[in-house]
BAKOL-999389 format. One record per residue: x, y, z of N, C-alpha, C in turn; residue number from 1. Coordinates in steps of 0.02 Angstrom, whole numbers, m for minus. Layout:
# residues N
PT, X, Y, Z, X, Y, Z, X, Y, Z, NUM;
...
***
This chain:
# residues 277
PT, m1200, m117, m1127, m1127, m121, m1115, m1110, m93, m1046, 1;
PT, m1070, m130, m1009, m1052, m108, m942, m1008, m46, m943, 2;
PT, m1017, m4, m892, m974, 54, m884, m905, 30, m862, 3;
PT, m853, 62, m886, m785, 41, m864, m775, 51, m790, 4;
PT, m734, 10, m761, m715, 15, m690, m654, 59, m685, 5;
PT, m655, 107, m639, m596, 149, m628, m556, 122, m569, 6;
PT, m493, 111, m581, m448, 84, m530, m391, 134, m519, 7;
PT, m374, 147, m457, m319, 192, m441, m256, 153, m423, 8;
PT, m203, 164, m459, m137, 139, m441, m100, 196, m407, 9;
PT, m84, 188, m344, m56, 242, m303, 15, 222, m282, 10;
PT, 63, 266, m296, 133, 250, m283, 164, 300, m235, 11;
PT, 205, 276, m190, 255, 317, m158, 308, 330, m213, 12;
PT, 357, 372, m200, 408, 385, m252, 476, 358, m232, 13;
PT, 508, 389, m181, 575, 367, m160, 573, 295, m135, 14;
PT, 615, 253, m165, 617, 183, m145, 564, 140, m178, 15;
PT, 516, 172, m210, 461, 136, m243, 468, 139, m319, 16;
PT, 475, 198, m346, 487, 206, m418, 560, 222, m432, 17;
PT, 595, 247, m382, 665, 265, m388, 704, 234, m330, 18;
PT, 765, 210, m342, 802, 177, m288, 832, 223, m236, 19;
PT, 835, 288, m249, 863, 334, m201, 813, 386, m179, 20;
PT, 837, 434, m139, 795, 492, m124, 802, 542, m180, 21;
PT, 748, 576, m198, 749, 619, m257, 797, 678, m250, 22;
PT, 813, 698, m188, 858, 755, m178, 931, 737, m192, 23;
PT, 948, 673, m189, 1018, 653, m193, 1048, 657, m264, 24;
PT, 1005, 660, m314, 1031, 658, m383, 1057, 726, m406, 25;
PT, 1028, 779, m381, 1048, 845, m405, 1050, 897, m350, 26;
PT, 997, 901, m309, 993, 954, m260, 1049, 951, m208, 27;
PT, 1058, 895, m175, 1107, 889, m121, 1178, 901, m146, 28;
PT, 1199, 870, m201, 1266, 888, m228, 1271, 962, m246, 29;
PT, 1215, 991, m267, 1215, 1061, m287, 1225, 1109, m230, 30;
PT, 1211, 1087, m168, 1223, 1130, m110, 1288, 1110, m75, 31;
PT, 1327, 1067, m109, 1394, 1050, m84, 1396, 1001, m27, 32;
PT, 1347, 955, m25, 1345, 906, 30, 1339, 835, 3, 33;
PT, 1358, 788, 45, 1347, 718, 31, 1277, 699, 52, 34;
PT, 1249, 648, 20, 1180, 627, 35, 1172, 610, 109, 35;
PT, 1218, 568, 135, 1213, 547, 205, 1218, 606, 252, 36;
PT, 1263, 652, 235, 1273, 712, 277, 1209, 753, 282, 37;
PT, 1177, 765, 224, 1116, 806, 223, 1063, 775, 268, 38;
PT, 1050, 710, 261, 996, 679, 299, 1013, 670, 373, 39;
PT, 1077, 657, 387, 1098, 653, 458, 1088, 720, 493, 40;
PT, 1107, 774, 460, 1098, 841, 489, 1024, 857, 498, 41;
PT, 984, 840, 448, 912, 854, 451, 879, 814, 507, 42;
PT, 895, 750, 511, 864, 708, 563, 888, 728, 633, 43;
PT, 952, 747, 639, 978, 768, 704, 943, 831, 728, 44;
PT, 929, 877, 683, 894, 938, 701, 822, 923, 722, 45;
PT, 790, 877, 686, 722, 857, 703, 719, 826, 773, 46;
PT, 768, 785, 789, 771, 754, 855, 784, 807, 909, 47;
PT, 832, 850, 896, 851, 901, 945, 793, 949, 960, 48;
PT, 754, 965, 909, 699, 1012, 918, 631, 977, 928, 49;
PT, 632, 910, 929, 571, 870, 934, 520, 894, 881, 50;
PT, 544, 895, 819, 505, 924, 764, 486, 871, 713, 51;
PT, 439, 888, 670, 420, 844, 615, 478, 839, 566, 52;
PT, 504, 779, 552, 561, 772, 507, 548, 799, 437, 53;
PT, 486, 796, 414, 470, 821, 347, 476, 896, 344, 54;
PT, 447, 931, 393, 453, 1004, 395, 525, 1025, 402, 55;
PT, 564, 987, 441, 634, 1005, 451, 673, 998, 386, 56;
PT, 662, 943, 349, 701, 935, 287, 682, 989, 235, 57;
PT, 618, 1009, 234, 598, 1062, 188, 632, 1128, 206, 58;
PT, 633, 1142, 271, 666, 1202, 294, 741, 1200, 278, 59;
PT, 771, 1141, 287, 843, 1134, 274, 859, 1143, 200, 60;
PT, 814, 1121, 156, 826, 1131, 85, 830, 1206, 69, 61;
PT, 785, 1245, 99, 787, 1317, 88, 850, 1348, 116, 62;
PT, 868, 1329, 177, 927, 1358, 209, 991, 1338, 173, 63;
PT, 997, 1275, 154, 1058, 1252, 121, 1065, 1282, 51, 64;
PT, 1008, 1288, 16, 1011, 1319, m50, 1031, 1392, m45, 65;
PT, 1004, 1427, 5, 1021, 1497, 15, 1096, 1505, 30, 66;
PT, 1121, 1462, 74, 1192, 1465, 93, 1238, 1451, 35, 67;
PT, 1215, 1408, m11, 1256, 1390, m69, 1242, 1432, m130, 68;
PT, 1200, 1484, m121, 1180, 1528, m177, 1149, 1489, m235, 69;
PT, 1112, 1437, m217, 1077, 1396, m267, 1007, 1424, m275, 70;
PT, 982, 1424, m336, 917, 1452, m350, 861, 1418, m311, 71;
PT, 815, 1459, m285, 756, 1433, m250, 693, 1443, m292, 72;
PT, 701, 1454, m356, 644, 1460, m399, 613, 1391, m412, 73;
PT, 548, 1392, m424, 513, 1329, m437, 546, 1291, m494, 74;
PT, 565, 1327, m546, 595, 1296, m605, 660, 1260, m588, 75;
PT, 696, 1286, m538, 759, 1255, m518, 746, 1187, m485, 76;
PT, 693, 1184, m444, 676, 1120, m413, 651, 1071, m465, 77;
PT, 611, 1095, m512, 587, 1051, m566, 647, 1022, m605, 78;
PT, 697, 1063, m617, 756, 1040, m653, 792, 984, m615, 79;
PT, 786, 984, m549, 818, 932, m508, 789, 862, m523, 80;
PT, 730, 861, m553, 700, 796, m568, 722, 765, m633, 81;
PT, 760, 803, m673, 777, 778, m740, 822, 717, m739, 82;
PT, 865, 711, m688, 916, 658, m688, 902, 602, m639, 83;
PT, 840, 599, m613, 824, 548, m564, 825, 478, m596, 84;
PT, 859, 432, m563, 862, 363, m586, 797, 326, m566, 85;
PT, 769, 290, m613, 708, 252, m600, 724, 177, m601, 86;
PT, 682, 139, m567, 691, 66, m567, 680, 38, m637, 87;
PT, 707, m22, m650, 698, m52, m717, 625, m59, m736, 88;
PT, 610, m36, m797, 543, m44, m825, 493, 10, m808, 89;
PT, 511, 57, m765, 463, 108, m744, 439, 150, m804, 90;
PT, 485, 169, m848, 467, 213, m904, 414, 182, m949, 91;
PT, 418, 116, m958, 372, 81, m1003, 311, 54, m967, 92;
PT, 313, 54, m902, 261, 23, m861, 191, 50, m874, 93;
PT, 185, 115, m877, 119, 147, m877, 79, 130, m940, 94;
PT, 109, 137, m998, 72, 122, m1060, 54, 48, m1063, 95;
PT, 99, 5, m1040, 86, m67, m1043, 29, m88, m997, 96;
PT, 31, m65, m934, m21, m85, m887, m87, m51, m903, 97;
PT, m85, 10, m930, m146, 43, m951, m181, 3, m1006, 98;
PT, m142, m21, m1055, m169, m60, m1110, m199, m126, m1084, 99;
PT, m163, m159, m1040, m187, m222, m1012, m253, m212, m976, 100;
PT, m258, m158, m936, m319, m145, m899, m376, m126, m946, 101;
PT, m362, m84, m996, m414, m62, m1043, m445, m120, m1080, 102;
PT, m405, m170, m1096, m431, m229, m1131, m480, m269, m1088, 103;
PT, m480, m254, m1022, m524, m289, m976, m578, m243, m947, 104;
PT, m588, m187, m980, m640, m141, m960, m624, m98, m901, 105;
PT, m559, m88, m887, m538, m49, m830, m500, 14, m854, 106;
PT, m516, 70, m823, m479, 132, m834, m432, 141, m774, 107;
PT, m368, 144, m786, m319, 154, m733, m304, 228, m724, 108;
PT, m304, 250, m662, m281, 317, m645, m221, 310, m599, 109;
PT, m167, 344, m615, m105, 338, m577, m96, 400, m533, 110;
PT, m77, 389, m471, m67, 444, m423, 0, 434, m387, 111;
PT, 30, 490, m368, 88, 489, m323, 65, 512, m254, 112;
PT, 88, 477, m202, 75, 496, m133, 142, 492, m96, 113;
PT, 177, 548, m92, 248, 547, m73, 265, 601, m22, 114;
PT, 314, 585, 20, 342, 635, 66, 399, 674, 33, 115;
PT, 412, 658, m31, 462, 696, m69, 434, 762, m93, 116;
PT, 470, 795, m136, 451, 862, m159, 415, 858, m226, 117;
PT, 355, 886, m228, 313, 885, m288, 350, 916, m347, 118;
PT, 382, 973, m335, 415, 1008, m390, 468, 964, m423, 119;
PT, 505, 926, m383, 556, 882, m412, 524, 826, m452, 120;
PT, 471, 796, m425, 436, 743, m460, 409, 768, m527, 121;
PT, 386, 830, m528, 359, 859, m591, 413, 865, m644, 122;
PT, 476, 864, m624, 531, 868, m673, 551, 801, m702, 123;
PT, 524, 746, m676, 542, 680, m702, 506, 666, m767, 124;
PT, 532, 620, m805, 502, 604, m870, 437, 565, m864, 125;
PT, 420, 542, m805, 357, 505, m796, 302, 548, m765, 126;
PT, 316, 611, m751, 268, 654, m716, 201, 657, m753, 127;
PT, 204, 655, m819, 143, 661, m860, 97, 601, m852, 128;
PT, 121, 547, m822, 81, 486, m816, 31, 490, m758, 129;
PT, 39, 539, m713, m1, 540, m652, m59, 589, m657, 130;
PT, m118, 567, m636, m175, 612, m634, m164, 666, m582, 131;
PT, m133, 647, m526, m119, 696, m473, m57, 675, m435, 132;
PT, m16, 724, m418, 44, 711, m378, 32, 743, m309, 133;
PT, 21, 702, m259, 15, 725, m190, 83, 718, m157, 134;
PT, 113, 774, m140, 180, 773, m111, 193, 840, m77, 135;
PT, 251, 845, m44, 270, 908, m12, 282, 961, m66, 136;
PT, 275, 1024, m46, 289, 1078, m93, 304, 1142, m54, 137;
PT, 328, 1193, m89, 345, 1257, m59, 295, 1312, m77, 138;
PT, 292, 1362, m34, 260, 1426, m52, 312, 1469, m86, 139;
PT, 290, 1510, m135, 336, 1553, m172, 313, 1626, m167, 140;
PT, 361, 1671, m159, 344, 1741, m152, 331, 1773, m220, 141;
PT, 320, 1838, m221, 301, 1873, m284, 357, 1869, m336, 142;
PT, 418, 1856, m314, 474, 1849, m360, 486, 1776, m381, 143;
PT, 441, 1731, m358, 447, 1661, m376, 499, 1623, m337, 144;
PT, 516, 1647, m277, 568, 1616, m235, 534, 1578, m178, 145;
PT, 555, 1515, m168, 528, 1474, m114, 548, 1503, m47, 146;
PT, 500, 1509, m1, 518, 1538, 64, 488, 1500, 123, 147;
PT, 442, 1452, 111, 409, 1418, 166, 375, 1354, 139, 148;
PT, 369, 1302, 180, 332, 1243, 156, 258, 1258, 145, 149;
PT, 232, 1235, 90, 160, 1243, 76, 122, 1179, 96, 150;
PT, 153, 1122, 82, 123, 1057, 99, 178, 1013, 127, 151;
PT, 165, 982, 185, 212, 934, 214, 175, 868, 222, 152;
PT, 199, 816, 188, 166, 751, 187, 207, 702, 229, 153;
PT, 182, 687, 289, 217, 638, 330, 180, 571, 329, 154;
PT, 205, 523, 367, 180, 454, 360, 108, 446, 382, 155;
PT, 83, 490, 426, 13, 483, 447, m34, 523, 403, 156;
PT, m16, 586, 386, m63, 624, 345, m63, 603, 272, 157;
PT, m20, 556, 254, m24, 526, 188, m93, 495, 175, 158;
PT, m123, 469, 229, m187, 434, 220, m243, 480, 196, 159;
PT, m238, 545, 210, m291, 591, 189, m300, 590, 114, 160;
PT, m245, 579, 77, m248, 581, 5, m283, 520, m24, 161;
PT, m283, 465, 13, m321, 407, m8, m396, 422, m6, 162;
PT, m417, 458, 46, m488, 477, 51, m506, 529, m3, 163;
PT, m458, 571, m20, m471, 619, m74, m481, 582, m140, 164;
PT, m439, 533, m154, m447, 493, m214, m513, 455, m212, 165;
PT, m528, 427, m155, m590, 389, m145, m652, 432, m161, 166;
PT, m650, 496, m141, m708, 540, m149, m702, 586, m210, 167;
PT, m647, 581, m247, m640, 622, m307, m624, 694, m293, 168;
PT, m587, 707, m239, m567, 775, m220, m493, 784, m237, 169;
PT, m477, 827, m284, m408, 835, m305, m370, 889, m266, 170;
PT, m406, 938, m239, m373, 994, m206, m342, 974, m139, 171;
PT, m281, 996, m127, m249, 986, m62, m282, 1031, m10, 172;
PT, m300, 1091, m32, m330, 1140, 14, m398, 1118, 40, 173;
PT, m438, 1087, m2, m507, 1069, 16, m509, 1018, 73, 174;
PT, m537, 1039, 130, m543, 994, 187, m615, 983, 209, 175;
PT, m660, 1026, 186, m730, 1020, 206, m763, 960, 173, 176;
PT, m754, 954, 107, m787, 900, 70, m764, 831, 92, 177;
PT, m700, 826, 111, m674, 760, 129, m706, 734, 193, 178;
PT, m732, 778, 234, m764, 757, 296, m839, 748, 290, 179;
PT, m867, 764, 231, m938, 753, 221, m952, 680, 205, 180;
PT, m1009, 655, 230, m1026, 586, 217, m1049, 576, 145, 181;
PT, m1019, 527, 113, m1038, 508, 45, m1047, 432, 45, 182;
PT, m1104, 409, 23, m1115, 337, 20, m1062, 305, m24, 183;
PT, m1039, 246, m3, m984, 212, m37, m999, 202, m111, 184;
PT, m1060, 187, m128, m1077, 175, m198, m1073, 238, m241, 185;
PT, m1072, 296, m209, m1068, 359, m245, m997, 388, m247, 186;
PT, m950, 351, m220, m881, 374, m220, m847, 352, m285, 187;
PT, m811, 397, m319, m782, 381, m384, m737, 319, m385, 188;
PT, m695, 311, m333, m650, 254, m331, m654, 220, m263, 189;
PT, m691, 165, m257, m694, 129, m194, m625, 104, m173, 190;
PT, m615, 95, m109, m550, 69, m85, m535, 1, m115, 191;
PT, m586, m39, m129, m574, m105, m157, m545, m100, m228, 192;
PT, m549, m40, m258, m521, m29, m324, m455, 11, m321, 193;
PT, m422, 9, m264, m357, 41, m255, m302, m10, m250, 194;
PT, m245, 6, m282, m184, m34, m275, m130, 14, m251, 195;
PT, m105, 3, m191, m55, 49, m162, 13, 15, m164, 196;
PT, 63, 49, m192, 130, 22, m197, 178, 68, m159, 197;
PT, 209, 41, m107, 255, 79, m65, 315, 37, m46, 198;
PT, 362, 68, m11, 425, 32, 3, 444, 28, 76, 199;
PT, 407, 58, 121, 432, 55, 189, 389, 87, 241, 200;
PT, 423, 111, 294, 389, 132, 354, 340, 190, 342, 201;
PT, 358, 239, 301, 314, 296, 292, 250, 276, 254, 202;
PT, 250, 218, 222, 192, 196, 184, 147, 149, 224, 203;
PT, 169, 127, 282, 131, 76, 319, 59, 97, 333, 204;
PT, 45, 158, 359, m25, 176, 372, m68, 172, 309, 205;
PT, m42, 194, 252, m80, 191, 189, m90, 119, 166, 206;
PT, m37, 79, 169, m42, 11, 146, m91, m29, 189, 207;
PT, m89, m17, 254, m135, m52, 299, m207, m29, 288, 208;
PT, m217, 36, 280, m284, 63, 269, m315, 33, 206, 209;
PT, m277, 33, 151, m303, 5, 88, m319, m69, 96, 210;
PT, m273, m106, 129, m284, m178, 139, m346, m191, 181, 211;
PT, m355, m154, 236, m412, m165, 280, m478, m146, 249, 212;
PT, m475, m103, 197, m537, m83, 163, m546, m122, 97, 213;
PT, m516, m182, 94, m525, m229, 39, m489, m210, m25, 214;
PT, m442, m162, m20, m400, m147, m77, m339, m191, m76, 215;
PT, m287, m171, m114, m228, m213, m121, m166, m171, m108, 216;
PT, m125, m191, m61, m63, m154, m45, m3, m197, m60, 217;
PT, 46, m167, m93, 107, m203, m114, 168, m167, m86, 218;
PT, 209, m202, m48, 272, m175, m23, 327, m197, m71, 219;
PT, 363, m150, m99, 417, m166, m146, 485, m151, m113, 220;
PT, 536, m184, m139, 604, m173, m112, 654, m173, m168, 221;
PT, 710, m141, m156, 764, m136, m205, 790, m206, m221, 222;
PT, 790, m227, m284, 814, m294, m301, 886, m307, m280, 223;
PT, 925, m253, m271, 995, m261, m252, 1004, m270, m177, 224;
PT, 950, m263, m139, 954, m270, m66, 929, m339, m45, 225;
PT, 976, m382, m26, 957, m451, m9, 922, m456, 59, 226;
PT, 933, m408, 102, 903, m411, 169, 834, m378, 171, 227;
PT, 818, m340, 118, 756, m301, 119, 693, m344, 113, 228;
PT, 697, m399, 76, 638, m442, 68, 613, m467, 135, 229;
PT, 659, m490, 177, 638, m516, 243, 608, m461, 285, 230;
PT, 635, m400, 280, 606, m343, 316, 535, m329, 292, 231;
PT, 525, m334, 226, 459, m322, 198, 411, m380, 215, 232;
PT, 437, m441, 217, 395, m499, 234, 364, m492, 303, 233;
PT, 399, m458, 347, 372, m446, 414, 308, m406, 411, 234;
PT, 303, m361, 361, 242, m322, 354, 182, m367, 338, 235;
PT, 195, m421, 301, 141, m469, 287, 122, m506, 351, 236;
PT, 172, m528, 388, 158, m565, 450, 120, m522, 500, 237;
PT, 134, m457, 498, 99, m410, 544, 32, m388, 517, 238;
PT, 12, m412, 458, m52, m395, 429, m56, m325, 401, 239;
PT, 1, m297, 383, 1, m228, 359, m1, m221, 283, 240;
PT, 22, m271, 248, 19, m269, 175, m7, m335, 148, 241;
PT, m25, m334, 84, m52, m395, 53, 4, m435, 19, 242;
PT, 52, m400, m12, 102, m434, m52, 170, m399, m45, 243;
PT, 223, m437, m59, 291, m409, m60, 326, m433, m123, 244;
PT, 359, m389, m159, 398, m410, m218, 450, m358, m235, 245;
PT, 495, m375, m281, 548, m330, m301, 519, m270, m340, 246;
PT, 553, m213, m334, 534, m153, m371, 561, m158, m442, 247;
PT, 534, m205, m480, 553, m217, m549, 490, m213, m591, 248;
PT, 485, m162, m633, 424, m147, m670, 426, m173, m742, 249;
PT, 475, m215, m758, 480, m241, m825, 427, m294, m840, 250;
PT, 416, m305, m905, 368, m354, m927, 383, m423, m897, 251;
PT, 332, m455, m870, 335, m522, m842, 376, m526, m778, 252;
PT, 392, m469, m748, 424, m471, m682, 372, m492, m630, 253;
PT, 395, m506, m570, 350, m525, m515, 297, m472, m504, 254;
PT, 317, m409, m503, 270, m354, m492, 221, m347, m551, 255;
PT, 246, m355, m611, 203, m351, m670, 149, m404, m667, 256;
PT, 168, m466, m652, 118, m520, m648, 69, m510, m591, 257;
PT, 94, m484, m535, 52, m473, m477, m2, m420, m492, 258;
PT, 18, m363, m519, m30, m310, m532, m82, m333, m584, 259;
PT, m60, m370, m634, m107, m396, m683, m156, m445, m651, 260;
PT, m133, m485, m604, m177, m532, m569, m228, m494, m526, 261;
PT, m206, m439, m495, m252, m398, m455, m305, m367, m500, 262;
PT, m284, m343, m558, m332, m316, m606, m384, m368, m625, 263;
PT, m362, m429, m638, m409, m483, m655, m456, m497, m597, 264;
PT, m431, m494, m536, m473, m506, m477, m526, m451, m470, 265;
PT, m506, m389, m481, m553, m334, m476, m610, m343, m527, 266;
PT, m592, m364, m587, m643, m377, m638, m689, m433, m616, 267;
PT, m660, m488, m591, m701, m545, m569, m747, m526, m512, 268;
PT, m720, m490, m463, m760, m469, m406, m817, m424, m428, 269;
PT, m803, m380, m475, m855, m335, m501, m910, m375, m536, 270;
PT, m891, m426, m574, m941, m468, m607, m984, m505, m557, 271;
PT, m953, m529, m504, m991, m566, m453, m1040, m521, m416, 272;
PT, m1021, m458, m406, m1067, m413, m370, m1132, m400, m409, 273;
PT, m1131, m412, m474, m1192, m403, m514, m1246, m454, m494, 274;
PT, m1225, m510, m464, m1273, m562, m445, m1298, m553, m373, 275;
PT, m1269, m504, m338, m1291, m492, m269, m1360, m458, m269, 276;
PT, m1399, m476, m222, m1467, m447, m215, m1463, m384, m171, 277;
***
């Protein structure tokens, strides 16, 4: 009997599984600001200081929470994830696609690769579905209060987590093992067994990397945005992604059929490799 094939489904979060930014549902209103105001201020500061936008927004979360006397405990950030709106079908997606894959001899592992906040994602009802959540996070002092960024995930260093998945390295801290040479056949999840789902510019390096290494990259867009599909189609014309479809995770949606077809292709390709000399 053949050993099961392990396939990694890797998702961005904001705009991919949820139509908004994760901070807008609870955190930003909690510090007394409008969503647009928070991000405009954060981006303006990043431009003025020529700084990394991700580090700036993390710093701004701490400063704004302090100014509004909002809790900076880890539990408070986790609570911010309770009310996040998800795209249609996301809640049911994981069990359904896992079952479909298992019937074809595939074990699916789900990962988050996001520039959002890990603590907030951990508060969502789907957090339990992911083997690992790679995202930004805070350092906490002895009293459990956030005081500094611990991990900042921007659009370029997102790619490091693909190599960690490829080599079976779960630790964010571990950097030595990721640079050691490992023969492709000895890597737990080859790139050709990766499906990356993202929604925009911060995902382009990851989507292109997966595509160029014979994996499958999918750019999704908000079904309510009529102009977004054309913007995403440009990514195909530029050779950056493999497919574009609506962020609709319901049964028999375009995305549902696409991922199932990719699973079938991975199985077929694996069967064909058995005949290679």
